[in-house]
C-alpha positions in Angstrom: 109.6 96.9 105.8 108.2 99.8 107.8 106.0 97.4 109.7 109.0 95.2 110.4 110.9 98.2 111.6 108.0 99.1 114.0 108.3 95.6 115.3 112.0 96.0 115.9 112.8 93.6 113.1 115.6 95.8 111.8 117.6 95.1 108.6 121.3 95.2 108.1 122.9 98.0 106.1 124.7 97.5 102.9 127.1 99.7 100.8 124.2 100.3 98.3 121.8 101.3 101.1 124.5 103.5 102.7 125.0 105.2 99.3 121.3 105.8 98.9 121.1 107.3 102.4 123.9 109.6 101.6 122.2 110.8 98.4 118.9 111.3 100.3 120.7 113.5 102.8 122.5 115.4 100.1 119.1 116.5 98.7 118.4 118.6 101.8 121.9 119.2 103.3 124.2 121.6 101.5 127.4 120.3 103.2 126.6 116.7 102.3 125.8 117.8 98.7 129.2 119.6 98.5 131.0 116.5 99.9 129.8 114.3 97.0 132.7 113.3 94.9 131.0 111.3 92.1 129.8 113.6 89.3 126.8 111.5 88.5 125.7 111.6 92.1 125.9 115.4 92.1 123.9 115.5 88.8 121.1 113.3 90.2 120.8 115.2 93.4 121.0 118.5 91.6 118.1 117.5 89.4 115.9 116.7 92.4 117.0 119.9 94.2 115.9 121.9 91.1 112.5 120.3 91.0 112.0 121.1 94.7 113.1 124.7 94.1 110.5 124.9 91.3 107.8 123.8 93.7 108.9 126.4 96.2 108.7 129.1 93.5 105.2 128.1 92.7 104.1 128.6 96.4 103.9 125.0 97.4 104.5 124.0 101.0 107.4 121.6 101.1 108.0 118.9 103.8 111.0 116.6 103.8 111.5 113.5 105.8 107.8 113.8 106.8 106.7 111.1 109.2 103.2 109.5 108.6 101.2 107.1 110.7 98.6 105.0 109.0 95.4 103.8 110.8 92.8 101.1 110.0 89.0 101.6 110.0 89.0 101.1 113.8 91.6 103.8 114.4 94.4 101.5 115.3 97.8 102.4 113.8 98.8 99.7 111.4 102.1 101.1 110.0 104.2 104.2 109.7 106.8 105.6 107.5 108.9 108.6 106.4 108.2 110.4 103.1 111.2 111.7 101.3 109.3 114.6 100.0 105.7 115.9 100.5 104.5 118.8 98.4 101.2 120.5 99.3 99.3 123.0 97.2 95.7 123.7 98.3 93.8 120.4 98.1 96.5 118.6 96.1 99.5 116.8 97.5 102.4 115.0 95.9 104.4 112.4 97.7 107.8 111.5 96.3 110.1 108.6 97.0 113.6 109.0 95.8 115.2 105.8 94.5 118.9 105.6 93.6 119.1 101.9 92.7 119.8 100.7 89.2 116.8 98.4 89.0 113.3 99.8 88.3 111.0 99.6 91.3 107.3 98.8 91.4 105.3 101.6 89.8 103.4 104.1 92.0 100.0 102.6 91.1 100.7 99.4 93.0 103.7 100.2 95.1 103.3 98.8 98.6 105.5 101.5 100.1 103.8 104.5 98.5 100.2 103.3 99.1 100.4 103.6 102.9 102.0 107.0 102.5 99.0 108.1 100.4 96.6 106.8 103.0 98.6 108.6 105.8 98.4 111.9 103.9 94.7 111.5 103.5 94.3 110.7 107.2 96.6 113.6 108.4 95.4 116.3 106.0 91.6 116.3 105.7 91.7 119.2 103.2 93.7 117.0 100.7 91.4 115.4 98.1 94.1 114.2 95.6 97.5 112.7 96.2 100.0 112.2 93.4 102.3 109.3 94.3 105.7 109.7 92.6 108.9 107.8 92.3 111.9 109.7 91.2 114.7 107.3 90.1 117.3 109.4 88.3 119.7 106.4 88.1 117.7 105.0 85.2 118.2 106.1 81.6 116.7 109.4 80.8 115.9 110.2 84.5 112.9 108.1 85.3 110.0 109.9 87.0 106.7 108.1 87.4 103.4 109.3 88.9 100.0 107.9 89.8 97.0 109.9 91.1 94.9 108.8 94.0 91.6 110.5 94.7 90.2 110.5 98.2 87.1 108.3 98.4 85.8 105.4 100.4 86.9 102.8 97.8 90.5 104.1 97.6 90.8 104.3 101.4 89.3 100.8 102.0 91.4 99.3 99.2 94.7 100.6 100.7 93.8 99.6 104.3 92.8 96.1 103.1 96.1 95.8 101.1 98.2 96.9 104.1 96.4 94.5 106.4 96.9 91.6 104.0 100.6 92.4 103.6 101.0 92.4 107.4 99.0 89.2 107.7 101.2 87.5 105.1 104.3 88.8 106.9 103.1 87.4 110.2 102.3 84.0 108.6 105.7 83.9 107.0 107.3 84.7 110.3 105.4 81.9 112.0 106.4 79.5 109.2 110.1 80.6 109.6 
């Protein structure tokens, strides 16, 4: 989707997407948080806010809505995106994507949205040697949080670059077929 957005192939909004956008904003913006009228929404956002505050207390550097650019082996940008949350502590980073939908999403180990973010963090922060990719989906029963650890090495970087390039190639072929 990020690649499509970079190519000005925007998507239309929906009530569910608008609701997710509101909840994303409420994580960081006190006025938006206070404006929430649904108690479950407030509970979900509060749980995320508490986790972020815990990271801050531990001395972690927090970035929100952090933009990443992803480059191939030749140094050409192949995609970009915006992380919901980036937590950095020494040589360890955690990227978090907030999901508010009611259906489970693809796990972080093979999630095509998170893998480019992982690569972007490795490329932007040379001191980071491990990235934990996480999905926080508090809409699921018992507050669903799932993690997967990526270690910086040639195999990981090549795998992710190849996967992104294959996804883009398939998207271009589908566009041509359409």
